[in-house]
Every structure is written in C-alpha cells, then in structure tokens.
C-alpha positions in Angstrom: 8.4 -3.8 -0.7 8.1 -7.6 0.0 9.3 -7.0 3.6 6.7 -4.3 4.1 4.0 -6.6 2.8 5.0 -9.5 5.1 5.1 -7.1 8.0 1.6 -5.8 7.2 0.3 -9.4 6.9 1.8 -10.3 10.3 0.4 -7.1 11.8 -3.1 -7.9 10.4 -2.9 -11.4 11.7 -1.8 -10.3 15.2 -4.6 -7.7 15.3 -7.2 -10.3 14.3 -6.1 -12.7 17.0 -6.1 -10.0 19.6 -9.7 -9.0 18.6 -10.8 -12.6 18.9 -9.2 -13.0 22.3 -10.6 -9.8 23.6 -14.0 -10.6 22.3 -13.9 -14.0 24.0 -12.8 -12.5 27.3 -15.5 -9.9 27.0 -18.2 -12.5 26.4 -16.9 -14.7 29.3 -17.0 -11.6 31.6 -20.5 -10.7 30.5 -21.7 -14.2 31.2 -19.8 -14.5 34.4 -21.4 -11.5 36.1 -25.0 -12.8 36.1 -24.0 -16.3 36.7 -22.0 -15.3 39.8 -25.1 -13.4 41.1 -27.3 -16.4 40.4 -25.0 -18.9 42.1 -24.6 -16.6 45.1 -28.4 -16.2 45.5 -28.9 -20.0 45.2 -26.2 -20.6 47.8 -27.7 -18.0 50.2 -31.2 -19.3 49.8 -30.1 -22.9 50.5 -28.5 -21.7 53.7 -31.6 -19.9 54.8 -34.4 -22.2 53.6 -34.7 -26.0 53.8 -35.2 -27.4 50.3 -37.6 -28.8 49.4 -39.9 -26.9 51.8 -41.8 -29.1 54.2 -45.1 -27.2 54.2 -47.0 -24.2 52.9 -45.5 -21.9 55.5 -42.0 -22.8 54.4 -42.9 -22.4 50.8 -44.3 -19.0 51.4 -41.2 -17.9 53.4 -39.0 -19.0 50.5 -40.9 -17.5 47.6 -41.4 -14.1 49.3 -37.8 -13.8 50.5 -35.8 -10.9 48.9 -33.2 -13.4 47.6 -35.8 -15.5 45.8 -37.4 -12.4 44.2 -34.0 -11.3 43.1 -33.3 -14.8 41.7 -36.6 -14.7 39.7 -35.6 -11.3 38.2 -32.2 -12.7 37.1 -33.8 -15.8 35.7 -36.3 -13.8 33.7 -33.4 -12.0 32.0 -30.8 -14.8 32.0 -32.6 -18.2 32.1 -30.9 -19.4 28.9 -27.5 -18.5 30.2 -28.3 -20.3 33.5 -29.1 -23.5 31.6 -25.9 -23.1 29.6 -24.0 -23.1 32.9 -26.3 -25.5 34.8 -23.5 -27.6 36.1 -22.1 -24.6 38.0 -25.2 -24.2 40.1 -24.3 -24.8 43.8 -26.1 -27.2 46.1 -26.3 -30.2 43.8 -29.9 -31.3 43.0 -31.5 -28.9 45.6 -29.8 -25.9 44.1 -30.8 -26.8 40.6 -34.4 -27.5 41.6 -34.6 -24.2 43.4 -33.3 -22.4 40.3 -36.0 -24.2 38.2 -38.7 -23.1 40.6 -37.6 -19.5 39.9 -38.1 -20.1 36.2 -41.8 -19.9 36.8 -41.6 -16.2 36.2 -40.9 -16.9 32.5 -43.5 -16.5 29.8 -45.0 -19.6 28.3 -42.7 -19.8 25.2 -39.5 -19.4 27.2 -40.7 -21.7 30.0 -41.5 -24.5 27.4 -38.1 -24.1 25.8 -36.4 -24.3 29.2 -38.4 -27.6 29.9 -37.3 -29.0 26.6 -33.7 -28.2 27.3 -33.9 -29.7 30.8 -35.5 -32.8 29.3 -32.7 -33.1 26.8 -30.2 -32.9 29.6 -32.0 -35.7 31.4 -32.0 -37.9 28.3 -28.3 -37.4 28.1 -28.0 -38.3 31.8 -26.6 -34.8 32.6 -29.2 -34.2 35.4 -30.9 -36.5 37.8 -34.4 -37.8 38.0 -34.9 -35.6 41.0 -34.1 -32.5 39.0 -36.3 -33.3 36.0 -39.1 -34.1 38.4 -38.8 -30.6 39.8 -39.1 -29.3 36.3 -42.2 -31.3 35.5 -43.8 -30.3 38.8 -42.0 -27.4 40.3 -41.5 -27.0 44.1 -42.4 -24.6 45.5 -45.5 -24.4 43.4 -46.2 -21.1 41.5 -47.8 -19.8 38.4 -46.5 -22.8 36.3 -47.5 -25.6 38.7 -50.0 -27.0 36.2 -48.5 -25.6 33.0 -48.0 -29.0 31.3 -51.5 -30.1 32.4 -53.1 -27.0 30.9 -51.2 -27.3 27.7 -51.5 -31.1 27.4 -52.9 -30.9 23.9 -50.1 -28.8 22.5 -47.7 -30.7 20.2 -44.6 -29.5 22.1 -46.0 -30.7 25.4 -47.1 -34.0 23.8 -43.6 -34.5 22.3 -41.9 -33.7 25.6 -43.9 -36.0 27.8 -43.9 -38.9 25.3 -40.1 -38.7 25.0 -39.7 -38.8 28.8 -42.3 -41.4 29.5 -40.1 -44.5 28.7 -37.4 -43.1 31.1 -39.7 -43.4 34.0 -40.5 -47.1 33.7 -41.9 -48.5 37.0 -41.9 -45.0 38.4 -44.9 -43.1 39.7 -44.0 -40.2 37.4 -44.9 -42.4 34.4 -48.4 -42.8 35.7 -48.6 -39.0 36.2 -47.4 -38.5 32.6 -50.2 -40.9 31.4 -52.8 -38.9 33.3 -51.6 -35.6 31.7 -51.5 -37.0 28.2 -54.9 -38.5 28.5 -56.5 -35.3 29.8 -57.4 -36.9 33.1 -55.2 -34.5 35.0 -56.7 -31.5 33.1 -60.2 -32.6 34.2 -59.0 -32.9 37.8 -57.6 -29.3 37.8 -60.7 -27.9 36.0 -62.8 -29.4 38.8 -60.4 -28.1 41.4 -60.7 -24.6 40.0 -64.4 -24.8 39.9 -64.8 -26.2 43.4 -62.5 -23.5 44.9 -63.5 -20.6 42.7 -63.2 -17.3 44.6 -60.8 -18.8 47.1 -57.0 -18.8 47.3 -56.9 -22.6 46.7 -58.6 -22.1 43.3 -56.4 -19.2 42.2 -54.2 -21.3 39.9 -53.2 -19.4 36.8 -53.7 -20.9 33.4 -50.6 -20.1 31.3 -51.1 -21.2 27.8 -48.6 -21.6 25.0 -49.3 -19.6 21.8 -52.0 -21.2 19.6 -53.2 -23.4 22.5 -56.9 -23.5 23.1 -58.2 -22.5 26.6 -60.0 -25.5 28.1 -60.2 -24.7 31.8 -63.4 -22.7 32.0 -65.0 -23.9 35.2 -68.1 -26.0 34.6 -70.5 -27.6 37.1 -70.1 -31.4 37.8 
C-alpha cells in the first residue's frame, strides 16, 4: 500500500513537471513565430530602404512597401511581445527605430503604453538616445507624428516627458520637450493645420488619449 502511494506521488510529480515543460515550450514557440516574422521583415526592409529615409520620396517608398505594411499588421497584434523581445530586433538602432515607426498603427492607449515602456528602457540604459528620439518623434512620420503634442495636457504624457527631460540635459530634445509641455508646440501645429487646411500638408491626424480634450480646432490667427 505504501509502495503504491509513493509510486502515485512520483507519477503525479512527473506529470506536473512534464506539463510545466510542455507549457513553457508551447509559449516559447507561440512567441517565437511572430517574432521571427517581425525580425525577418525588419531585416528585409533595412536591406531595401536606407534608414532613416533622406527625403519624402524615400519615406513614401518605405511606408507603402508590402514589407512595411506587413510589419504594421504584426505590430498591431504583437506590439507588446515585440517590446518584450526588443533586444532581438536586427539592425541595431536603425532596426529598432523602424519597428517603432510601425507602432504608429496602434490605438492611442496602446501607443502610449508602448512609449512608456520604451522610456523605461531608456532610463535603464537598455536603449540608446537615438532610439528613444525615434519614439518621441517617429521617422518616417505617420498618424502619430504629433501624438505627444496633441496630448500634452494628459497626465500620462506630462509624466512621461517630465521623467525624460533631465536625461536630455544640453540636448536639443530637452528644448523640444519644454515646447511640448508648455503648449507652444501645440499652438504651432494648430496653426499649421489651419494654414494648410484642405491640403495634404495639413492632413495630420489628431489621435487623442481617452479623456483628453480636443484642442486642435483650426482658428484664424
């Protein structure tokens, strides 16, 4: 009887360990598939398109390429996973910055969370100044090019920029942060949208975080 009980305990323990191992392997495989696709797309894009793009023509060629469109789709579904495995992105800073540019397809809530996670990596010195700059002002520009400017009054944006500001001492980015926090940058882009209303130059989306108040209605000077 005692022998049978010991055998059953060992069998139960073995089964439990096996389930844990299989579960871990299954999770690793599930994560590995999209990450492999993301990394391959980034590698292909870097081989085909100079980064950062030198002009509007190169920007357009990049963002309309099938590979970039596919990268955007993957980022929309797996952006958090991509940040979990950010170190694995090929191409050093250029590859990471290109991936961040593809994050512009995210909704406001997820995009803000991605920025906060990237800022945390920068504070921990896990990413370079070049990469965090590309998160604050993505290249190529897209629907989120003035996201932080449009949401400058939001507490999460205020907290993000204020936490980063001391890390840009003596850098032009610090002056840009000051302009965003003060609302000066918002006024500039409001005027831009008004001046170029009805033209492609003025077609800059206003993507607001939940509970943010729209402030970009064009008004005459």
